[in-house]
C-alpha positions in Angstrom: 0.1 -0.1 0.1 1.4 3.4 -1.0 2.3 5.6 1.6 -0.4 8.7 1.8 2.7 11.4 1.3 3.5 9.3 -1.8 0.0 9.8 -2.8 0.2 13.4 -2.1 3.8 13.5 -4.1 2.1 11.9 -7.3 -0.8 14.4 -7.2 1.5 17.3 -7.1 3.4 15.5 -10.1 0.2 15.7 -12.0 -1.1 19.1 -10.9 2.4 20.8 -10.9 0.4 23.2 -8.4 0.3 22.9 -4.7 -3.2 24.5 -4.2 -4.7 22.4 -7.0 -3.2 19.2 -5.4 -4.8 20.1 -1.9 -8.0 20.6 -3.7 -7.9 17.3 -5.5 -7.1 15.3 -2.1 -9.4 17.3 0.0 -6.7 18.3 2.3 -5.2 21.9 3.1 -2.3 23.2 1.6 0.1 23.4 4.3 -0.7 19.5 4.4 0.6 19.1 0.9 3.8 21.1 1.7 4.5 19.0 5.0 4.2 15.8 3.1 6.6 16.8 0.3 9.1 18.1 3.0 8.9 14.9 5.0 9.7 13.1 1.7 12.6 15.4 0.8 14.0 15.0 4.3 13.6 11.3 4.1 15.4 11.0 0.8 17.8 13.9 1.5 17.2 15.5 -1.8 14.9 18.3 -3.3 11.9 16.9 -5.3 10.4 20.4 -6.8 12.0 23.8 -7.7 10.6 26.9 -8.9 11.8 28.3 -12.3 10.1 31.7 -12.0 6.6 31.1 -11.0 6.4 27.5 -12.4 7.0 24.6 -10.4 9.1 22.0 -11.9 10.3 18.4 -10.5 14.0 18.0 -9.9 15.8 15.2 -11.5 15.6 13.2 -8.1 11.8 14.2 -8.2 11.8 12.5 -11.4 13.3 9.3 -10.4 11.0 9.2 -7.5 7.8 9.8 -9.5 8.6 7.0 -12.1 9.3 4.4 -9.3 6.4 5.5 -7.5 4.2 5.1 -10.8 5.6 1.6 -11.2 5.1 0.7 -7.6 1.4 1.9 -7.6 0.9 0.0 -11.0 2.1 -3.0 -9.4 0.0 -2.9 -6.3 -2.9 -2.2 -8.3 -2.1 -5.7 -10.4 -1.5 -7.4 -7.1 -4.6 -6.6 -5.7 -6.8 -7.6 -9.0 -4.5 -10.9 -8.9 -5.4 -11.6 -5.3 -9.2 -11.0 -5.8 -9.3 -13.3 -8.6 -7.1 -16.2 -7.1 -8.2 -19.5 -8.5 -10.3 -17.9 -11.2 -8.1 -18.2 -14.1 -6.1 -15.8 -16.2 -7.3 -12.3 -16.8 -5.3 -9.3 -18.5 -6.4 -5.8 -19.2 -4.3 -3.8 -22.0 -5.0 -1.0 -24.5 -4.2 -0.3 -28.2 -4.4 2.6 -30.3 -7.3 3.7 -32.3 -5.4 3.9 -35.3 -4.9 0.1 -36.0 -6.6 -1.2 -32.8 -9.4 -3.0 -34.8 -6.8 -4.5 -37.2 -4.0 -6.0 -35.1 -6.1 -6.6 -31.8 -8.3 -9.2 -33.0 -5.1 -11.2 -34.3 -3.1 -10.8 -30.9 -6.3 -12.0 -28.9 -6.7 -15.2 -30.9 -3.3 -16.1 -30.5 -3.6 -15.7 -26.9 -7.2 -17.6 -26.6 -5.5 -20.7 -28.5 -2.9 -21.0 -25.5 -5.3 -19.9 -22.7 -8.9 -20.5 -23.9 -10.7 -19.7 -20.4 -8.8 -16.2 -20.0 -10.6 -12.9 -19.3 -9.3 -10.4 -21.6 -10.4 -6.7 -21.1 -9.3 -4.1 -24.0 -9.7 -0.6 -24.3 -8.9 1.4 -27.6 -7.7 5.0 -27.1 -5.0 7.4 -28.5 -1.5 7.1 -27.4 -1.6 9.7 -24.4 -4.6 8.5 -23.0 -3.2 4.8 -22.9 0.0 6.1 -21.2 -2.0 7.8 -18.7 -4.1 4.7 -18.0 -1.1 2.7 -17.9 0.7 5.0 -15.2 -2.7 5.2 -13.4 -2.8 1.3 -13.0 -5.9 0.9 -15.3 -4.5 -1.2 -17.6 -1.2 -3.6 -17.3 0.4 -2.8 -20.4 -0.3 -1.1 -24.0 0.4 -1.2 -27.3 1.3 2.3 -28.8 2.3 4.1 -31.8 5.1 6.3 -32.3 6.7 8.2 -29.3 7.0 7.8 -25.7 9.6 8.0 -23.0 11.9 5.1 -23.0 13.1 6.0 -19.8 9.7 5.4 -17.8 8.8 2.2 -19.8 10.2 -0.9 -20.6 9.1 -2.3 -24.1 9.4 -4.6 -27.0 8.6 -4.2 -30.5 5.7 -5.6 -32.0 6.0 -4.5 -35.9 7.0 -1.6 -37.9 4.2 -0.1 -40.1 4.4 2.3 -43.1 2.8 5.6 -42.6 1.4 6.7 -45.8 -0.8 9.8 -47.3 -4.0 8.2 -48.9 -7.1 10.0 -50.9 -10.1 8.6 -52.6 -9.3 6.6 -55.8 -11.1 9.5 -57.8 -10.0 12.2 -55.7 -9.2 15.6 -58.0 -6.1 17.3 -56.7 -5.5 21.2 -57.1 -2.3 20.1 -58.7 -0.7 16.5 -59.1 1.4 15.9 -55.9 5.0 14.7 -56.0 6.4 16.2 -52.8 4.7 16.6 -49.7 4.2 20.4 -50.0 2.3 19.8 -53.2 -0.4 18.4 -50.9 -1.0 22.2 -49.0 -3.7 23.3 -51.6 -5.7 20.5 -50.2 -7.8 19.9 -47.0 -6.2 17.8 -44.6 -8.4 15.3 -42.4 -6.4 14.9 -39.1 -6.8 13.1 -35.7 -7.2 14.8 -32.5 -4.4 16.1 -30.2 -2.6 13.1 -28.4 -3.1 10.9 -31.4 0.2 9.2 -32.1 -0.8 9.4 -35.8 -1.3 12.9 -35.8 2.2 13.3 -33.5 4.2 11.3 -36.3 3.0 13.9 -39.0 3.7 16.8 -36.9 6.9 15.9 -36.2 7.9 15.2 -39.7 6.5 18.4 -40.6 8.5 20.0 -38.0 11.6 18.7 -39.2 11.1 20.4 -42.4 9.9 23.9 -40.7 6.3 23.1 -41.8 3.1 22.5 -39.8 -0.4 21.3 -40.3 -1.4 25.0 -40.6 0.4 25.2 -43.9 -2.4 23.0 -45.3 -5.5 25.0 -47.0 -7.6 23.9 -44.3 -7.3 21.1 -41.6 -10.6 19.4 -40.1 -9.8 17.5 -36.8 -11.6 14.3 -36.0 -11.4 12.1 -33.1 -12.4 8.8 -34.9 -10.9 6.9 -37.3 -14.0 5.5 -39.1 -15.3 9.3 -39.6 -11.8 9.9 -41.1 -12.0 7.0 -43.5 -15.8 8.0 -44.4 -14.9 11.5 -45.2 -11.8 10.6 -47.0 -14.0 8.1 -49.1 -16.4 10.9 -49.8 -13.6 13.3 -51.4 -13.9 15.6 -48.5 -10.0 15.7 -48.1 -6.7 13.7 -47.9 -5.3 12.2 -44.9 -2.2 10.6 -43.2 -2.5 7.0 -42.1 -0.8 3.9 -41.2 -1.0 1.5 -44.0 -2.6 -1.1 -42.1 -5.6 0.9 -40.9 -6.5 1.3 -44.8 -5.2 -2.0 -46.0 -8.6 -3.3 -47.1 -9.5 0.1 -48.8 -6.3 0.1 -50.8 -6.8 -3.5 -51.9 -10.3 -3.0 -53.3 -8.9 0.5 -54.7 -11.5 2.6 -52.4 -8.3 4.5 -51.5 -5.0 5.0 -53.3 -1.9 5.8 -51.8 -0.5 9.4 -52.8 2.9 8.5 -54.4 5.3 11.3 -52.5 8.9 11.4 -53.4 10.1 12.8 -50.4 7.8 11.1 -47.9 8.9 7.7 -46.8 8.1 7.1 -43.1 7.8 3.8 -41.0 6.8 3.8 -37.1 7.2 1.0 -34.7 4.3 -0.4 -32.9 5.7 -1.1 -29.3 4.4 -3.1 -26.4 5.2 -1.4 -23.1 4.7 -1.3 -19.4 6.1 0.4 -16.3 9.9 0.4 -16.1 10.9 -1.9 -13.5 7.8 -3.7 -13.0 7.3 -6.8 -10.7 5.3 -8.5 -13.6 7.8 -7.6 -16.3 8.4 -11.4 -16.9 4.6 -12.0 -17.1 4.3 -9.3 -19.8 6.9 -10.6 -21.9 5.3 -13.9 -21.9 2.1 -12.2 -23.2 4.0 -10.4 -25.5 5.4 -13.7 -27.1 1.7 -15.2 -27.3 0.4 -12.0 -28.9 3.2 -12.2 -31.3 2.9 -16.0 -32.3 
């Protein structure tokens, strides 16, 4: 069971504000400060510092935060394991919206061949939400796309997926596209902030001193299905993982936009909290999922 002062510390880490942390915990601000001072005295380090008026974690604070999140995650997993003792295997994991429907079915099928009585709970969310739920112990591990802090998570690569520009097979371009910048006259259909799919495009554009605002118009949509339907209706172009539109490419509903200067692949990675007591179990599940 996590010490109540550690819970205070993690709440301050989330809020980065002592007053808001006190409100979340329903205690006084002096009590929050007292808990943090106790931990700093116990570990002989400073956990927070102010840069101007902005509260920041020190390097020691980052180390304690990561260790505490892993402990909280493992404690939740242990409590679940004790509650279901003798009731068979149960796993909780998350997958990205972008290719969740494509990859998750295959992974679960492989696992059920080995453990046919297993209870499996899956959530499909964007990458940032999956990381949040993993940190809070709501899921055991996650399959994520794109970028995550490798200092906070242990991981194994599941697959590499091409990331491509696509449009309807009968879409009419303002000008024939050969390079990425030739698409700026089009309407871009894009996922919401926090989506790994969007982050891949933004990072690629940023490396060329470009941004999504360079497109004639952007339409932000939180649903992969809606993006595909709008693309099918010739409402714009989009960037997605090839795995997410494999069937549409096969039946020629969509076509890949052939760009000379855009060749991107990204890893899909199984991750869990770094240093977790359950690491060997997660590695075993990964082997079955990847079979």
